[in-house]
KEBADREN-89234 format. One record per residue: y, z, x of N, C-alpha, C, O, CB in turn; chain; residue number from 1. Coordinates in nm, 3 decimals, padded with zeros to 5 digits, always signed. Glycine has a CB too. Layout:
BEGIN
pt n.Y->Y, n.Z->Z, n.X->X, ca.Y->Y, ca.Z->Z, ca.X->X, c.Y->Y, c.Z->Z, c.X->X, o.Y->Y, o.Z->Z, o.X->X, cb.Y->Y, cb.Z->Z, cb.X->X, cadena->A, num->NUM
...
// end
This chain:
BEGIN
pt n.Y->+05.992, n.Z->-07.061, n.X->+14.258, ca.Y->+05.996, ca.Z->-06.940, ca.X->+14.176, c.Y->+06.138, c.Z->-06.887, c.X->+14.158, o.Y->+06.176, o.Z->-06.848, o.X->+14.048, cb.Y->+05.908, cb.Z->-06.833, cb.X->+14.237, cadena->A, num->1
pt n.Y->+06.215, n.Z->-06.884, n.X->+14.265, ca.Y->+06.351, ca.Z->-06.832, ca.X->+14.254, c.Y->+06.434, c.Z->-06.918, c.X->+14.160, o.Y->+06.522, o.Z->-06.867, o.X->+14.091, cb.Y->+06.417, cb.Z->-06.827, cb.X->+14.392, cadena->A, num->2
pt n.Y->+06.405, n.Z->-07.047, n.X->+14.157, ca.Y->+06.480, ca.Z->-07.136, ca.X->+14.068, c.Y->+06.453, c.Z->-07.102, c.X->+13.922, o.Y->+06.545, o.Z->-07.105, o.X->+13.840, cb.Y->+06.444, cb.Z->-07.283, cb.X->+14.097, cadena->A, num->3
pt n.Y->+06.330, n.Z->-07.071, n.X->+13.888, ca.Y->+06.295, ca.Z->-07.039, ca.X->+13.749, c.Y->+06.361, c.Z->-06.909, c.X->+13.704, o.Y->+06.407, o.Z->-06.900, o.X->+13.590, cb.Y->+06.142, cb.Z->-07.028, cb.X->+13.734, cadena->A, num->4
pt n.Y->+06.366, n.Z->-06.810, n.X->+13.791, ca.Y->+06.426, ca.Z->-06.682, ca.X->+13.751, c.Y->+06.578, c.Z->-06.695, c.X->+13.735, o.Y->+06.636, o.Z->-06.632, o.X->+13.647, cb.Y->+06.393, cb.Z->-06.573, cb.X->+13.854, cadena->A, num->5
pt n.Y->+06.642, n.Z->-06.776, n.X->+13.818, ca.Y->+06.785, ca.Z->-06.794, ca.X->+13.802, c.Y->+06.815, c.Z->-06.872, c.X->+13.674, o.Y->+06.917, o.Z->-06.848, o.X->+13.610, cb.Y->+06.845, cb.Z->-06.866, cb.X->+13.923, cadena->A, num->6
pt n.Y->+06.727, n.Z->-06.964, n.X->+13.637, ca.Y->+06.745, ca.Z->-07.038, ca.X->+13.511, c.Y->+06.727, c.Z->-06.945, c.X->+13.392, o.Y->+06.796, o.Z->-06.960, o.X->+13.291, cb.Y->+06.645, cb.Z->-07.155, cb.X->+13.502, cadena->A, num->7
pt n.Y->+06.637, n.Z->-06.849, n.X->+13.403, ca.Y->+06.614, ca.Z->-06.755, ca.X->+13.293, c.Y->+06.736, c.Z->-06.665, c.X->+13.273, o.Y->+06.768, o.Z->-06.627, o.X->+13.161, cb.Y->+06.489, cb.Z->-06.671, cb.X->+13.320, cadena->A, num->8
pt n.Y->+06.803, n.Z->-06.630, n.X->+13.382, ca.Y->+06.921, ca.Z->-06.544, ca.X->+13.371, c.Y->+07.039, c.Z->-06.616, c.X->+13.308, o.Y->+07.121, o.Z->-06.553, o.X->+13.242, cb.Y->+06.959, cb.Z->-06.493, cb.X->+13.508, cadena->A, num->9
pt n.Y->+07.048, n.Z->-06.746, n.X->+13.327, ca.Y->+07.163, ca.Z->-06.820, ca.X->+13.277, c.Y->+07.134, c.Z->-06.898, c.X->+13.150, o.Y->+07.217, o.Z->-06.976, o.X->+13.105, cb.Y->+07.213, cb.Z->-06.914, cb.X->+13.384, cadena->A, num->10
pt n.Y->+07.018, n.Z->-06.879, n.X->+13.091, ca.Y->+06.983, ca.Z->-06.958, ca.X->+12.973, c.Y->+07.071, c.Z->-06.920, c.X->+12.855, o.Y->+07.117, o.Z->-06.807, o.X->+12.845, cb.Y->+06.834, cb.Z->-06.939, cb.X->+12.937, cadena->A, num->11
pt n.Y->+07.093, n.Z->-07.015, n.X->+12.768, ca.Y->+07.174, ca.Z->-06.993, ca.X->+12.649, c.Y->+07.089, c.Z->-06.933, c.X->+12.540, o.Y->+06.967, o.Z->-06.952, o.X->+12.539, cb.Y->+07.239, cb.Z->-07.125, cb.X->+12.601, cadena->A, num->12
pt n.Y->+07.149, n.Z->-06.859, n.X->+12.446, ca.Y->+07.071, ca.Z->-06.803, ca.X->+12.337, c.Y->+07.001, c.Z->-06.913, c.X->+12.258, o.Y->+07.058, o.Z->-07.018, o.X->+12.231, cb.Y->+07.161, cb.Z->-06.720, cb.X->+12.244, cadena->A, num->13
pt n.Y->+06.877, n.Z->-06.886, n.X->+12.223, ca.Y->+06.799, ca.Z->-06.983, ca.X->+12.147, c.Y->+06.758, c.Z->-06.926, c.X->+12.013, o.Y->+06.806, o.Z->-06.821, o.X->+11.972, cb.Y->+06.677, cb.Z->-07.026, cb.X->+12.226, cadena->A, num->14
pt n.Y->+06.669, n.Z->-06.996, n.X->+11.946, ca.Y->+06.624, ca.Z->-06.953, ca.X->+11.815, c.Y->+06.554, c.Z->-06.817, c.X->+11.819, o.Y->+06.560, o.Z->-06.741, o.X->+11.723, cb.Y->+06.530, cb.Z->-07.056, cb.X->+11.756, cadena->A, num->15
pt n.Y->+06.488, n.Z->-06.787, n.X->+11.931, ca.Y->+06.418, ca.Z->-06.659, ca.X->+11.944, c.Y->+06.516, c.Z->-06.541, c.X->+11.950, o.Y->+06.477, o.Z->-06.428, o.X->+11.922, cb.Y->+06.330, cb.Z->-06.658, cb.X->+12.068, cadena->A, num->16
pt n.Y->+06.641, n.Z->-06.566, n.X->+11.986, ca.Y->+06.740, ca.Z->-06.460, ca.X->+11.999, c.Y->+06.809, c.Z->-06.426, c.X->+11.867, o.Y->+06.878, o.Z->-06.324, o.X->+11.857, cb.Y->+06.844, cb.Z->-06.499, cb.X->+12.100, cadena->A, num->17
pt n.Y->+06.792, n.Z->-06.510, n.X->+11.765, ca.Y->+06.860, ca.Z->-06.489, ca.X->+11.637, c.Y->+06.796, c.Z->-06.374, c.X->+11.560, o.Y->+06.674, o.Z->-06.361, o.X->+11.554, cb.Y->+06.856, cb.Z->-06.617, cb.X->+11.554, cadena->A, num->18
pt n.Y->+06.881, n.Z->-06.291, n.X->+11.500, ca.Y->+06.834, ca.Z->-06.182, ca.X->+11.415, c.Y->+06.917, c.Z->-06.183, c.X->+11.287, o.Y->+07.032, o.Z->-06.226, o.X->+11.287, cb.Y->+06.845, cb.Z->-06.042, cb.X->+11.489, cadena->A, num->19
pt n.Y->+06.857, n.Z->-06.135, n.X->+11.179, ca.Y->+06.930, ca.Z->-06.127, ca.X->+11.053, c.Y->+07.031, c.Z->-06.013, c.X->+11.060, o.Y->+07.024, o.Z->-05.929, o.X->+11.149, cb.Y->+06.834, cb.Z->-06.107, cb.X->+10.933, cadena->A, num->20
pt n.Y->+07.124, n.Z->-06.012, n.X->+10.966, ca.Y->+07.223, ca.Z->-05.903, ca.X->+10.964, c.Y->+07.155, c.Z->-05.770, c.X->+10.934, o.Y->+07.198, o.Z->-05.666, o.X->+10.984, cb.Y->+07.333, cb.Z->-05.933, cb.X->+10.860, cadena->A, num->21
pt n.Y->+07.050, n.Z->-05.771, n.X->+10.852, ca.Y->+06.976, ca.Z->-05.646, ca.X->+10.825, c.Y->+06.911, c.Z->-05.593, c.X->+10.952, o.Y->+06.914, o.Z->-05.473, o.X->+10.977, cb.Y->+06.870, cb.Z->-05.668, cb.X->+10.717, cadena->A, num->22
pt n.Y->+06.851, n.Z->-05.683, n.X->+11.031, ca.Y->+06.792, ca.Z->-05.640, ca.X->+11.159, c.Y->+06.900, c.Z->-05.588, c.X->+11.253, o.Y->+06.881, o.Z->-05.487, o.X->+11.321, cb.Y->+06.716, cb.Z->-05.757, cb.X->+11.225, cadena->A, num->23
pt n.Y->+07.014, n.Z->-05.656, n.X->+11.256, ca.Y->+07.123, ca.Z->-05.614, ca.X->+11.343, c.Y->+07.175, c.Z->-05.477, c.X->+11.301, o.Y->+07.213, o.Z->-05.396, o.X->+11.386, cb.Y->+07.238, cb.Z->-05.717, cb.X->+11.340, cadena->A, num->24
pt n.Y->+07.176, n.Z->-05.450, n.X->+11.171, ca.Y->+07.224, ca.Z->-05.320, ca.X->+11.121, c.Y->+07.135, c.Z->-05.207, c.X->+11.169, o.Y->+07.182, o.Z->-05.095, o.X->+11.189, cb.Y->+07.231, cb.Z->-05.321, cb.X->+10.967, cadena->A, num->25
pt n.Y->+07.008, n.Z->-05.234, n.X->+11.188, ca.Y->+06.916, ca.Z->-05.130, ca.X->+11.238, c.Y->+06.949, c.Z->-05.090, c.X->+11.382, o.Y->+06.915, o.Z->-04.979, o.X->+11.425, cb.Y->+06.771, cb.Z->-05.179, cb.X->+11.229, cadena->A, num->26
pt n.Y->+07.014, n.Z->-05.180, n.X->+11.456, ca.Y->+07.044, ca.Z->-05.155, ca.X->+11.597, c.Y->+07.188, c.Z->-05.112, c.X->+11.620, o.Y->+07.229, o.Z->-05.089, o.X->+11.734, cb.Y->+07.014, cb.Z->-05.279, cb.X->+11.678, cadena->A, num->27
pt n.Y->+07.266, n.Z->-05.102, n.X->+11.513, ca.Y->+07.405, ca.Z->-05.058, ca.X->+11.523, c.Y->+07.429, c.Z->-04.946, c.X->+11.423, o.Y->+07.340, o.Z->-04.910, o.X->+11.346, cb.Y->+07.503, cb.Z->-05.177, cb.X->+11.499, cadena->A, num->28
pt n.Y->+07.548, n.Z->-04.892, n.X->+11.426, ca.Y->+07.582, ca.Z->-04.787, ca.X->+11.329, c.Y->+07.644, c.Z->-04.847, c.X->+11.202, o.Y->+07.685, o.Z->-04.774, o.X->+11.112, cb.Y->+07.678, cb.Z->-04.685, cb.X->+11.392, cadena->A, num->29
pt n.Y->+07.651, n.Z->-04.980, n.X->+11.196, ca.Y->+07.710, ca.Z->-05.048, ca.X->+11.081, c.Y->+07.603, c.Z->-05.087, c.X->+10.980, o.Y->+07.487, o.Z->-05.107, o.X->+11.016, cb.Y->+07.788, cb.Z->-05.171, cb.X->+11.125, cadena->A, num->30
pt n.Y->+07.642, n.Z->-05.098, n.X->+10.854, ca.Y->+07.551, ca.Z->-05.149, ca.X->+10.752, c.Y->+07.551, c.Z->-05.301, c.X->+10.756, o.Y->+07.639, o.Z->-05.361, o.X->+10.819, cb.Y->+07.591, cb.Z->-05.097, cb.X->+10.610, cadena->A, num->31
pt n.Y->+07.454, n.Z->-05.363, n.X->+10.690, ca.Y->+07.450, ca.Z->-05.509, ca.X->+10.689, c.Y->+07.571, c.Z->-05.565, c.X->+10.613, o.Y->+07.616, o.Z->-05.676, o.X->+10.641, cb.Y->+07.320, cb.Z->-05.559, cb.X->+10.625, cadena->A, num->32
pt n.Y->+07.625, n.Z->-05.487, n.X->+10.518, ca.Y->+07.743, ca.Z->-05.530, ca.X->+10.444, c.Y->+07.865, c.Z->-05.536, c.X->+10.536, o.Y->+07.946, o.Z->-05.628, o.X->+10.527, cb.Y->+07.770, cb.Z->-05.436, cb.X->+10.326, cadena->A, num->33
pt n.Y->+07.878, n.Z->-05.438, n.X->+10.623, ca.Y->+07.988, ca.Z->-05.436, ca.X->+10.719, c.Y->+07.975, c.Z->-05.555, c.X->+10.815, o.Y->+08.075, o.Z->-05.620, o.X->+10.847, cb.Y->+07.990, cb.Z->-05.303, cb.X->+10.797, cadena->A, num->34
pt n.Y->+07.854, n.Z->-05.582, n.X->+10.861, ca.Y->+07.833, ca.Z->-05.696, ca.X->+10.949, c.Y->+07.867, c.Z->-05.827, c.X->+10.878, o.Y->+07.925, o.Z->-05.917, o.X->+10.938, cb.Y->+07.688, cb.Z->-05.699, cb.X->+10.999, cadena->A, num->35
pt n.Y->+07.832, n.Z->-05.837, n.X->+10.750, ca.Y->+07.866, ca.Z->-05.956, ca.X->+10.670, c.Y->+08.019, c.Z->-05.973, c.X->+10.667, o.Y->+08.070, o.Z->-06.083, o.X->+10.685, cb.Y->+07.809, cb.Z->-05.943, cb.X->+10.525, cadena->A, num->36
pt n.Y->+08.089, n.Z->-05.862, n.X->+10.643, ca.Y->+08.235, ca.Z->-05.868, ca.X->+10.638, c.Y->+08.293, c.Z->-05.910, c.X->+10.773, o.Y->+08.388, o.Z->-05.989, o.X->+10.777, cb.Y->+08.293, cb.Z->-05.731, cb.X->+10.596, cadena->A, num->37
pt n.Y->+08.238, n.Z->-05.859, n.X->+10.883, ca.Y->+08.286, ca.Z->-05.897, ca.X->+11.015, c.Y->+08.260, c.Z->-06.046, c.X->+11.043, o.Y->+08.336, o.Z->-06.110, o.X->+11.115, cb.Y->+08.220, cb.Z->-05.810, cb.X->+11.123, cadena->A, num->38
pt n.Y->+08.152, n.Z->-06.100, n.X->+10.987, ca.Y->+08.123, ca.Z->-06.243, ca.X->+11.003, c.Y->+08.219, c.Z->-06.327, c.X->+10.922, o.Y->+08.273, o.Z->-06.427, o.X->+10.971, cb.Y->+07.978, cb.Z->-06.274, cb.X->+10.961, cadena->A, num->39
pt n.Y->+08.242, n.Z->-06.289, n.X->+10.797, ca.Y->+08.320, ca.Z->-06.372, ca.X->+10.706, c.Y->+08.471, c.Z->-06.350, c.X->+10.718, o.Y->+08.547, o.Z->-06.446, o.X->+10.714, cb.Y->+08.277, cb.Z->-06.347, cb.X->+10.565, cadena->A, num->40
pt n.Y->+08.513, n.Z->-06.227, n.X->+10.732, ca.Y->+08.657, ca.Z->-06.195, ca.X->+10.735, c.Y->+08.707, c.Z->-06.155, c.X->+10.872, o.Y->+08.823, o.Z->-06.177, o.X->+10.906, cb.Y->+08.687, cb.Z->-06.085, cb.X->+10.638, cadena->A, num->41
pt n.Y->+08.618, n.Z->-06.097, n.X->+10.951, ca.Y->+08.655, ca.Z->-06.054, ca.X->+11.084, c.Y->+08.718, c.Z->-05.915, c.X->+11.084, o.Y->+08.731, o.Z->-05.850, o.X->+10.980, cb.Y->+08.751, cb.Z->-06.152, cb.X->+11.144, cadena->A, num->42
pt n.Y->+08.755, n.Z->-05.872, n.X->+11.202, ca.Y->+08.821, ca.Z->-05.743, ca.X->+11.224, c.Y->+08.940, c.Z->-05.773, c.X->+11.313, o.Y->+08.924, o.Z->-05.808, o.X->+11.430, cb.Y->+08.724, cb.Z->-05.635, cb.X->+11.289, cadena->A, num->43
pt n.Y->+09.059, n.Z->-05.758, n.X->+11.256, ca.Y->+09.177, ca.Z->-05.801, ca.X->+11.331, c.Y->+09.175, c.Z->-05.952, c.X->+11.341, o.Y->+09.167, o.Z->-06.022, o.X->+11.239, cb.Y->+09.183, cb.Z->-05.736, cb.X->+11.472, cadena->A, num->44
pt n.Y->+09.181, n.Z->-06.001, n.X->+11.460, ca.Y->+09.174, ca.Z->-06.147, ca.X->+11.478, c.Y->+09.039, c.Z->-06.193, c.X->+11.532, o.Y->+09.024, o.Z->-06.309, o.X->+11.572, cb.Y->+09.285, cb.Z->-06.192, cb.X->+11.572, cadena->A, num->45
pt n.Y->+08.941, n.Z->-06.105, n.X->+11.534, ca.Y->+08.809, ca.Z->-06.137, ca.X->+11.588, c.Y->+08.706, c.Z->-06.145, c.X->+11.475, o.Y->+08.708, o.Z->-06.066, o.X->+11.381, cb.Y->+08.766, cb.Z->-06.031, cb.X->+11.691, cadena->A, num->46
pt n.Y->+08.616, n.Z->-06.242, n.X->+11.486, ca.Y->+08.505, ca.Z->-06.256, ca.X->+11.392, c.Y->+08.374, c.Z->-06.249, c.X->+11.468, o.Y->+08.364, o.Z->-06.294, o.X->+11.582, cb.Y->+08.516, cb.Z->-06.388, cb.X->+11.311, cadena->A, num->47
pt n.Y->+08.274, n.Z->-06.193, n.X->+11.402, ca.Y->+08.140, ca.Z->-06.189, ca.X->+11.458, c.Y->+08.078, c.Z->-06.327, c.X->+11.443, o.Y->+08.076, o.Z->-06.383, o.X->+11.333, cb.Y->+08.052, cb.Z->-06.079, cb.X->+11.389, cadena->A, num->48
pt n.Y->+08.028, n.Z->-06.383, n.X->+11.551, ca.Y->+07.965, ca.Z->-06.515, ca.X->+11.546, c.Y->+07.836, c.Z->-06.507, c.X->+11.466, o.Y->+07.760, o.Z->-06.410, o.X->+11.478, cb.Y->+07.938, cb.Z->-06.570, cb.X->+11.689, cadena->A, num->49
pt n.Y->+07.811, n.Z->-06.609, n.X->+11.384, ca.Y->+07.690, ca.Z->-06.611, ca.X->+11.304, c.Y->+07.650, c.Z->-06.754, c.X->+11.273, o.Y->+07.726, o.Z->-06.848, o.X->+11.295, cb.Y->+07.709, cb.Z->-06.532, cb.X->+11.174, cadena->A, num->50
pt n.Y->+07.529, n.Z->-06.767, n.X->+11.223, ca.Y->+07.475, ca.Z->-06.894, ca.X->+11.179, c.Y->+07.419, c.Z->-06.873, c.X->+11.040, o.Y->+07.346, o.Z->-06.776, o.X->+11.016, cb.Y->+07.365, cb.Z->-06.948, cb.X->+11.278, cadena->A, num->51
pt n.Y->+07.452, n.Z->-06.962, n.X->+10.949, ca.Y->+07.401, ca.Z->-06.949, ca.X->+10.812, c.Y->+07.290, c.Z->-07.051, c.X->+10.794, o.Y->+07.308, o.Z->-07.170, o.X->+10.818, cb.Y->+07.515, cb.Z->-06.971, cb.X->+10.706, cadena->A, num->52
pt n.Y->+07.174, n.Z->-07.002, n.X->+10.750, ca.Y->+07.060, ca.Z->-07.087, ca.X->+10.718, c.Y->+07.025, c.Z->-07.058, c.X->+10.573, o.Y->+06.964, o.Z->-06.955, o.X->+10.542, cb.Y->+06.937, cb.Z->-07.062, cb.X->+10.815, cadena->A, num->53
pt n.Y->+07.065, n.Z->-07.147, n.X->+10.484, ca.Y->+07.049, ca.Z->-07.120, ca.X->+10.341, c.Y->+07.138, c.Z->-07.003, c.X->+10.303, o.Y->+07.259, o.Z->-07.006, o.X->+10.326, cb.Y->+06.902, cb.Z->-07.090, cb.X->+10.305, cadena->A, num->54
pt n.Y->+07.077, n.Z->-06.900, n.X->+10.246, ca.Y->+07.153, ca.Z->-06.779, ca.X->+10.209, c.Y->+07.144, c.Z->-06.671, c.X->+10.316, o.Y->+07.202, o.Z->-06.564, o.X->+10.299, cb.Y->+07.102, cb.Z->-06.724, cb.X->+10.077, cadena->A, num->55
pt n.Y->+07.074, n.Z->-06.698, n.X->+10.424, ca.Y->+07.054, ca.Z->-06.599, ca.X->+10.529, c.Y->+07.156, c.Z->-06.618, c.X->+10.640, o.Y->+07.181, o.Z->-06.730, o.X->+10.686, cb.Y->+06.912, cb.Z->-06.609, cb.X->+10.586, cadena->A, num->56
pt n.Y->+07.216, n.Z->-06.507, n.X->+10.682, ca.Y->+07.310, ca.Z->-06.510, ca.X->+10.793, c.Y->+07.243, c.Z->-06.450, c.X->+10.916, o.Y->+07.183, o.Z->-06.343, o.X->+10.909, cb.Y->+07.442, cb.Z->-06.432, cb.X->+10.758, cadena->A, num->57
pt n.Y->+07.253, n.Z->-06.521, n.X->+11.028, ca.Y->+07.189, ca.Z->-06.479, ca.X->+11.152, c.Y->+07.294, c.Z->-06.463, c.X->+11.261, o.Y->+07.396, o.Z->-06.533, o.X->+11.262, cb.Y->+07.081, cb.Z->-06.580, cb.X->+11.195, cadena->A, num->58
pt n.Y->+07.269, n.Z->-06.370, n.X->+11.352, ca.Y->+07.356, ca.Z->-06.350, ca.X->+11.468, c.Y->+07.267, c.Z->-06.315, c.X->+11.586, o.Y->+07.145, o.Z->-06.319, o.X->+11.575, cb.Y->+07.462, cb.Z->-06.237, cb.X->+11.441, cadena->A, num->59
pt n.Y->+07.327, n.Z->-06.281, n.X->+11.698, ca.Y->+07.250, ca.Z->-06.239, ca.X->+11.816, c.Y->+07.303, c.Z->-06.105, c.X->+11.865, o.Y->+07.415, o.Z->-06.065, o.X->+11.832, cb.Y->+07.259, cb.Z->-06.346, cb.X->+11.930, cadena->A, num->60
pt n.Y->+07.223, n.Z->-06.037, n.X->+11.943, ca.Y->+07.268, ca.Z->-05.909, ca.X->+12.002, c.Y->+07.385, c.Z->-05.933, c.X->+12.096, o.Y->+07.476, o.Z->-05.851, o.X->+12.105, cb.Y->+07.151, cb.Z->-05.840, cb.X->+12.078, cadena->A, num->61
pt n.Y->+07.383, n.Z->-06.046, n.X->+12.165, ca.Y->+07.493, ca.Z->-06.080, ca.X->+12.256, c.Y->+07.622, c.Z->-06.100, c.X->+12.177, o.Y->+07.728, o.Z->-06.054, o.X->+12.220, cb.Y->+07.460, cb.Z->-06.207, cb.X->+12.337, cadena->A, num->62
pt n.Y->+07.614, n.Z->-06.167, n.X->+12.062, ca.Y->+07.735, ca.Z->-06.188, ca.X->+11.980, c.Y->+07.791, c.Z->-06.055, c.X->+11.933, o.Y->+07.913, o.Z->-06.037, o.X->+11.927, cb.Y->+07.703, cb.Z->-06.279, cb.X->+11.859, cadena->A, num->63
pt n.Y->+07.704, n.Z->-05.960, n.X->+11.899, ca.Y->+07.748, ca.Z->-05.828, ca.X->+11.856, c.Y->+07.817, c.Z->-05.756, c.X->+11.973, o.Y->+07.921, o.Z->-05.694, o.X->+11.955, cb.Y->+07.630, cb.Z->-05.744, cb.X->+11.804, cadena->A, num->64
pt n.Y->+07.758, n.Z->-05.765, n.X->+12.092, ca.Y->+07.817, ca.Z->-05.700, ca.X->+12.210, c.Y->+07.955, c.Z->-05.759, c.X->+12.241, o.Y->+08.048, o.Z->-05.685, o.X->+12.273, cb.Y->+07.724, cb.Z->-05.716, cb.X->+12.333, cadena->A, num->65
pt n.Y->+07.969, n.Z->-05.890, n.X->+12.231, ca.Y->+08.098, ca.Z->-05.955, ca.X->+12.255, c.Y->+08.199, c.Z->-05.911, c.X->+12.149, o.Y->+08.314, o.Z->-05.881, o.X->+12.182, cb.Y->+08.083, cb.Z->-06.109, cb.X->+12.254, cadena->A, num->66
pt n.Y->+08.157, n.Z->-05.906, n.X->+12.023, ca.Y->+08.245, ca.Z->-05.865, ca.X->+11.914, c.Y->+08.294, c.Z->-05.722, c.X->+11.936, o.Y->+08.412, o.Z->-05.694, o.X->+11.917, cb.Y->+08.172, cb.Z->-05.877, cb.X->+11.779, cadena->A, num->67
pt n.Y->+08.205, n.Z->-05.633, n.X->+11.975, ca.Y->+08.242, ca.Z->-05.494, ca.X->+11.999, c.Y->+08.343, c.Z->-05.485, c.X->+12.114, o.Y->+08.443, o.Z->-05.414, o.X->+12.103, cb.Y->+08.118, cb.Z->-05.408, cb.X->+12.031, cadena->A, num->68
pt n.Y->+08.318, n.Z->-05.557, n.X->+12.223, ca.Y->+08.411, ca.Z->-05.549, ca.X->+12.336, c.Y->+08.547, c.Z->-05.608, c.X->+12.300, o.Y->+08.650, o.Z->-05.557, o.X->+12.346, cb.Y->+08.352, cb.Z->-05.622, cb.X->+12.458, cadena->A, num->69
pt n.Y->+08.550, n.Z->-05.715, n.X->+12.220, ca.Y->+08.678, ca.Z->-05.771, ca.X->+12.177, c.Y->+08.750, c.Z->-05.680, c.X->+12.079, o.Y->+08.873, o.Z->-05.673, o.X->+12.080, cb.Y->+08.656, cb.Z->-05.908, cb.X->+12.113, cadena->A, num->70
pt n.Y->+08.674, n.Z->-05.609, n.X->+11.996, ca.Y->+08.734, ca.Z->-05.523, ca.X->+11.895, c.Y->+08.789, c.Z->-05.394, c.X->+11.953, o.Y->+08.876, o.Z->-05.332, o.X->+11.892, cb.Y->+08.634, cb.Z->-05.491, cb.X->+11.788, cadena->A, num->71
pt n.Y->+08.741, n.Z->-05.353, n.X->+12.068, ca.Y->+08.788, ca.Z->-05.228, ca.X->+12.128, c.Y->+08.937, c.Z->-05.231, c.X->+12.156, o.Y->+09.003, o.Z->-05.127, o.X->+12.154, cb.Y->+08.712, cb.Z->-05.200, cb.X->+12.256, cadena->A, num->72
pt n.Y->+08.990, n.Z->-05.349, n.X->+12.184, ca.Y->+09.134, ca.Z->-05.357, ca.X->+12.212, c.Y->+09.217, c.Z->-05.328, c.X->+12.089, o.Y->+09.336, o.Z->-05.300, o.X->+12.100, cb.Y->+09.170, cb.Z->-05.495, cb.X->+12.267, cadena->A, num->73
pt n.Y->+09.157, n.Z->-05.333, n.X->+11.970, ca.Y->+09.229, ca.Z->-05.305, ca.X->+11.847, c.Y->+09.247, c.Z->-05.156, c.X->+11.821, o.Y->+09.328, o.Z->-05.116, o.X->+11.739, cb.Y->+09.157, cb.Z->-05.368, cb.X->+11.730, cadena->A, num->74
pt n.Y->+09.169, n.Z->-05.074, n.X->+11.893, ca.Y->+09.173, ca.Z->-04.930, ca.X->+11.870, c.Y->+09.277, c.Z->-04.868, c.X->+11.964, o.Y->+09.251, o.Z->-04.844, o.X->+12.081, cb.Y->+09.033, cb.Z->-04.865, cb.X->+11.893, cadena->A, num->75
pt n.Y->+09.394, n.Z->-04.844, n.X->+11.910, ca.Y->+09.504, ca.Z->-04.784, ca.X->+11.986, c.Y->+09.503, c.Z->-04.633, c.X->+11.963, o.Y->+09.434, o.Z->-04.586, o.X->+11.872, cb.Y->+09.642, cb.Z->-04.846, cb.X->+11.944, cadena->A, num->76
pt n.Y->+09.576, n.Z->-04.557, n.X->+12.041, ca.Y->+09.582, ca.Z->-04.412, ca.X->+12.018, c.Y->+09.630, c.Z->-04.377, c.X->+11.878, o.Y->+09.584, o.Z->-04.278, o.X->+11.820, cb.Y->+09.674, cb.Z->-04.347, cb.X->+12.121, cadena->A, num->77
pt n.Y->+09.722, n.Z->-04.455, n.X->+11.822, ca.Y->+09.771, ca.Z->-04.429, ca.X->+11.686, c.Y->+09.660, c.Z->-04.447, c.X->+11.583, o.Y->+09.650, o.Z->-04.369, o.X->+11.488, cb.Y->+09.889, cb.Z->-04.521, cb.X->+11.653, cadena->A, num->78
pt n.Y->+09.578, n.Z->-04.549, n.X->+11.601, ca.Y->+09.466, ca.Z->-04.572, ca.X->+11.509, c.Y->+09.367, c.Z->-04.456, c.X->+11.518, o.Y->+09.315, o.Z->-04.411, o.X->+11.416, cb.Y->+09.394, cb.Z->-04.707, cb.X->+11.541, cadena->A, num->79
pt n.Y->+09.342, n.Z->-04.407, n.X->+11.640, ca.Y->+09.252, ca.Z->-04.293, ca.X->+11.657, c.Y->+09.304, c.Z->-04.170, c.X->+11.584, o.Y->+09.227, o.Z->-04.098, o.X->+11.521, cb.Y->+09.233, cb.Z->-04.262, cb.X->+11.807, cadena->A, num->80
pt n.Y->+09.437, n.Z->-04.144, n.X->+11.592, ca.Y->+09.496, ca.Z->-04.029, ca.X->+11.523, c.Y->+09.478, c.Z->-04.041, c.X->+11.373, o.Y->+09.443, o.Z->-03.944, o.X->+11.306, cb.Y->+09.645, cb.Z->-04.016, cb.X->+11.558, cadena->A, num->81
pt n.Y->+09.502, n.Z->-04.161, n.X->+11.319, ca.Y->+09.486, ca.Z->-04.182, ca.X->+11.174, c.Y->+09.342, c.Z->-04.159, c.X->+11.132, o.Y->+09.317, o.Z->-04.100, o.X->+11.027, cb.Y->+09.531, cb.Z->-04.324, cb.X->+11.136, cadena->A, num->82
pt n.Y->+09.248, n.Z->-04.206, n.X->+11.212, ca.Y->+09.107, ca.Z->-04.189, ca.X->+11.181, c.Y->+09.070, c.Z->-04.041, c.X->+11.180, o.Y->+08.998, o.Z->-03.995, o.X->+11.092, cb.Y->+09.021, cb.Z->-04.265, cb.X->+11.282, cadena->A, num->83
pt n.Y->+09.119, n.Z->-03.966, n.X->+11.279, ca.Y->+09.090, ca.Z->-03.822, ca.X->+11.285, c.Y->+09.149, c.Z->-03.751, c.X->+11.164, o.Y->+09.085, o.Z->-03.661, o.X->+11.109, cb.Y->+09.145, cb.Z->-03.761, cb.X->+11.415, cadena->A, num->84
pt n.Y->+09.269, n.Z->-03.789, n.X->+11.122, ca.Y->+09.330, ca.Z->-03.727, ca.X->+11.004, c.Y->+09.246, c.Z->-03.750, c.X->+10.879, o.Y->+09.227, o.Z->-03.659, o.X->+10.798, cb.Y->+09.472, cb.Z->-03.783, cb.X->+10.981, cadena->A, num->85
pt n.Y->+09.195, n.Z->-03.871, n.X->+10.865, ca.Y->+09.111, ca.Z->-03.902, ca.X->+10.749, c.Y->+08.983, c.Z->-03.819, c.X->+10.749, o.Y->+08.937, o.Z->-03.774, o.X->+10.644, cb.Y->+09.076, cb.Z->-04.051, cb.X->+10.746, cadena->A, num->86
pt n.Y->+08.925, n.Z->-03.799, n.X->+10.869, ca.Y->+08.802, ca.Z->-03.720, ca.X->+10.876, c.Y->+08.827, c.Z->-03.574, c.X->+10.839, o.Y->+08.743, o.Z->-03.511, o.X->+10.776, cb.Y->+08.743, cb.Z->-03.728, cb.X->+11.017, cadena->A, num->87
pt n.Y->+08.942, n.Z->-03.521, n.X->+10.877, ca.Y->+08.974, ca.Z->-03.381, ca.X->+10.846, c.Y->+08.991, c.Z->-03.359, c.X->+10.697, o.Y->+08.959, o.Z->-03.252, o.X->+10.647, cb.Y->+09.100, cb.Z->-03.339, cb.X->+10.917, cadena->A, num->88
pt n.Y->+09.042, n.Z->-03.460, n.X->+10.627, ca.Y->+09.065, ca.Z->-03.447, ca.X->+10.482, c.Y->+08.936, c.Z->-03.439, c.X->+10.402, o.Y->+08.933, o.Z->-03.380, o.X->+10.294, cb.Y->+09.146, cb.Z->-03.564, cb.X->+10.433, cadena->A, num->89
pt n.Y->+08.830, n.Z->-03.498, n.X->+10.454, ca.Y->+08.704, ca.Z->-03.500, ca.X->+10.378, c.Y->+08.621, c.Z->-03.378, c.X->+10.400, o.Y->+08.513, o.Z->-03.366, o.X->+10.342, cb.Y->+08.623, cb.Z->-03.620, cb.X->+10.413, cadena->A, num->90
// end
């Protein structure tokens, strides 16, 4: 039994873990268009991992979590100040 549970913890993402960008958008504050852009163009030097099946783009929750953690290093205090200035103008 202990062997099965340790295997479950270390298993690689499978087909059941894949979600569409629209589904992923429901679980994040980003739109599916933003997720598409992060897959195709990236943010800084990081891209969101995805799989294309026909015209459908799929990703995983784990890939989104990794992308967010990698992207956090791009947010410097200067970027935060610029963002706050833009919010005040609107």
